[in-house]
VOKE-321284 format. One record per residue (C-alpha): residue in one letter; x negated, y negated, z negated; residue number from 1. Coordinates in pm, whole numbers. Example, Ala and Ser with C-alpha at 12.3 -4.5 7.8 and 13.67 -1.06 7.14 Angstrom:
BEGIN
+------+--------+--------+--------+-----+
! code !     xx !     yy !     zz ! pos !
+------+--------+--------+--------+-----+
!    A !  -1230 !    450 !   -780 !   1 !
!    S !  -1367 !    106 !   -714 !   2 !
+------+--------+--------+--------+-----+
end
This chain:
BEGIN
+------+--------+--------+--------+-----+
! code !     xx !     yy !     zz ! pos !
+------+--------+--------+--------+-----+
!    M !   -441 !    273 !  -1160 !   1 !
!    V !   -169 !    385 !  -1360 !   2 !
!    S !      6 !    727 !  -1288 !   3 !
!    V !    365 !    801 !  -1336 !   4 !
!    N !    603 !   1078 !  -1235 !   5 !
!    I !    912 !    996 !  -1033 !   6 !
!    T !   1147 !   1033 !  -1315 !   7 !
!    N !    974 !    791 !  -1530 !   8 !
!    F !    929 !    555 !  -1247 !   9 !
!    R !   1310 !    561 !  -1180 !  10 !
!    K !   1363 !    483 !  -1551 !  11 !
!    S !   1110 !    176 !  -1551 !  12 !
!    I !   1126 !     54 !  -1194 !  13 !
!    F !   1170 !   -294 !  -1286 !  14 !
!    S !    898 !   -316 !  -1565 !  15 !
!    I !    650 !   -129 !  -1332 !  16 !
!    L !    696 !   -361 !  -1055 !  17 !
!    E !    672 !   -644 !  -1263 !  18 !
!    Q !    345 !   -518 !  -1414 !  19 !
!    T !    230 !   -439 !  -1050 !  20 !
!    I !    300 !   -806 !   -932 !  21 !
!    K !    173 !   -991 !  -1231 !  22 !
!    H !   -121 !   -818 !  -1290 !  23 !
!    N !   -203 !   -649 !   -963 !  24 !
!    E !   -198 !   -295 !  -1131 !  25 !
!    H !   -160 !    -27 !   -879 !  26 !
!    V !     64 !    260 !   -961 !  27 !
!    S !     60 !    615 !   -826 !  28 !
!    V !    389 !    762 !   -822 !  29 !
!    N !    382 !   1146 !   -854 !  30 !
!    T !    642 !   1355 !   -679 !  31 !
!    K !    667 !   1740 !   -589 !  32 !
!    A !    643 !   1641 !   -218 !  33 !
!    G !    330 !   1428 !   -274 !  34 !
!    N !    215 !   1089 !   -425 !  35 !
!    A !    274 !    736 !   -327 !  36 !
!    V !     96 !    435 !   -416 !  37 !
!    I !    257 !     89 !   -513 !  38 !
!    M !     59 !   -226 !   -500 !  39 !
!    S !    147 !   -599 !   -516 !  40 !
!    E !    197 !   -791 !   -193 !  41 !
!    D !   -106 !  -1003 !   -260 !  42 !
!    D !   -329 !   -684 !   -282 !  43 !
!    Y !   -161 !   -546 !     23 !  44 !
!    N !   -237 !   -871 !    229 !  45 !
!    G !   -594 !   -883 !     99 !  46 !
!    L !   -648 !   -515 !    210 !  47 !
!    M !   -509 !   -574 !    558 !  48 !
!    E !   -728 !   -886 !    593 !  49 !
!    T !  -1034 !   -667 !    496 !  50 !
!    L !   -949 !   -411 !    733 !  51 !
!    H !   -909 !   -676 !   1024 !  52 !
!    L !  -1240 !   -825 !    936 !  53 !
!    S !  -1409 !   -498 !    914 !  54 !
!    S !  -1269 !   -404 !   1269 !  55 !
!    M !  -1389 !   -735 !   1399 !  56 !
!    I !  -1738 !   -681 !   1259 !  57 !
!    K !  -1765 !   -334 !   1403 !  58 !
!    E !  -1656 !   -463 !   1751 !  59 !
!    T !  -1937 !   -741 !   1731 !  60 !
!    I !  -2209 !   -468 !   1620 !  61 !
!    T !  -2088 !   -214 !   1884 !  62 !
!    E !  -2100 !   -514 !   2154 !  63 !
!    G !  -2437 !   -608 !   2041 !  64 !
!    L !  -2586 !   -262 !   2061 !  65 !
!    K !  -2471 !   -251 !   2418 !  66 !
!    T !  -2665 !   -581 !   2498 !  67 !
!    P !  -3006 !   -532 !   2673 !  68 !
!    L !  -3292 !   -628 !   2453 !  69 !
!    S !  -3404 !   -878 !   2708 !  70 !
!    E !  -3074 !  -1063 !   2679 !  71 !
!    C !  -3121 !  -1095 !   2288 !  72 !
!    V !  -3467 !  -1228 !   2249 !  73 !
!    S !  -3539 !  -1574 !   2393 !  74 !
!    E !  -3892 !  -1582 !   2578 !  75 !
!    D !  -3971 !  -1915 !   2413 !  76 !
!    K !  -3894 !  -1785 !   2050 !  77 !
!    V !  -3970 !  -1427 !   1936 !  78 !
!    I !  -3814 !  -1351 !   1609 !  79 !
!    W !  -3928 !  -1066 !   1418 !  80 !
+------+--------+--------+--------+-----+
end
């Protein structure tokens, strides 16, 4: 991740954004009020998809934990 202060970011915004988009290089912009991270739209969309899938997996696991064991194992086939 590239780190840049707000003054240099303002001076180089177009080239920094171009680098971020072309090379998926994340940029940390440092200010007195705090920091911000800039990423390409592709990286953002990938991150959102990962969060969505993680949420779905968590829900499935939570649901499975609530299922009684008798409903999980077939009497004909016991899987160890």
